[in-house]
N, C-alpha and C positions, 0 to 999 in steps of 0.2 A: 535386412541388408547385411552383406558380408563385411566383417570388420578387419580381417587380416588378408594378406595376399593369398595364403593357403586356402582360406574359406572362399575367397573370390574364385580361385581356380577350380575348387571342388564344385561350386555352384555352376560354373560354366560347363564342366564335364558332365554333371548330372543332367543339365538341360540338353546337351548334345546327345547323351545316351538315351534320354527319354524320347527325343525326336526320332532317333534311329529305330528304337524299339517299337514306336508307334507305327512307323512305316512297315516294318517287318510283320507286325501283328496284323495290320490291315491287309497286306498282300496275302498272308496266310489264310485269313478268314475268307477273302475273295476266292482263292484257289479252292478252298474247302467247299464253299457254296456252289461254285461252278461244277465241281466233281459230283456233289450230291444231286444237283439238277440233272446232269447228264446221265447219272446212274438211274434216277427215277424215271427218266424219259426212255430208258432202255435203248439209247443210241450207242452202239458198240464202239465205233471208231472214236467218237467224241468222248465217251466215258473212259476209254482206255488212256487217252492222252491226259484228260483232266485228272484222272486218278493218280497217274504218275507225277503230274505237276503238284498235286496236293500233298502227296507223300514227301516229295522233295522239299516243298516249302515248309512243311511241319518239321522235318528233320533238320533243315538249315536253321530255322528259328530256334529250335532246341539247342543246337550246337553253339549258336551265338549267344544264348542265354536270354533271349527275348521272352521265351516261355519255358516253363519247367520241363525237363526231359520226360518225366512220368506222364504229364498231360499230353505231350506230343505222341508218346507211345500209345496211350489210351485212345486218342483220336484216330491214329493210323490203324490200330486194331479194329476199332468199330467201323471205320470206313471200309477196310478190307472185308470184314464180315458182310457188310451190306452189299459191296460190289460182288462178292462171291455168290451171295444169295440171288441177287437180281440178274447178274450177267456172269456166269462162271468163266467165260472166255476172257474176261477183262483182266483177271489176276493170274499170274503165272503160279503154278504149284511150287511150294517151297521144296528145296532140295533136302533129301534125307541125310542128316549128319550121323556119323558113326561115333 
């Protein structure tokens, strides 16, 4: 149990942050699972929207600090490779930078 006002506040903040992170991680995992299923079923329309939603969810989770940025980048990269291999039309080609 917290003994000071500061530790009480910190405990409340930690609980609040934990709840928010749990929701974000759960939504991210669901989006990723949906994208993987759509890609493996080779349904182009469904796969494209699911892929974009998964990438958005991962990027947002990383920017909010719910998951590490490197983990999000790795998952996006692997999902992109899988999508390109299964359905090349799903992923737009990256622009060549000079």
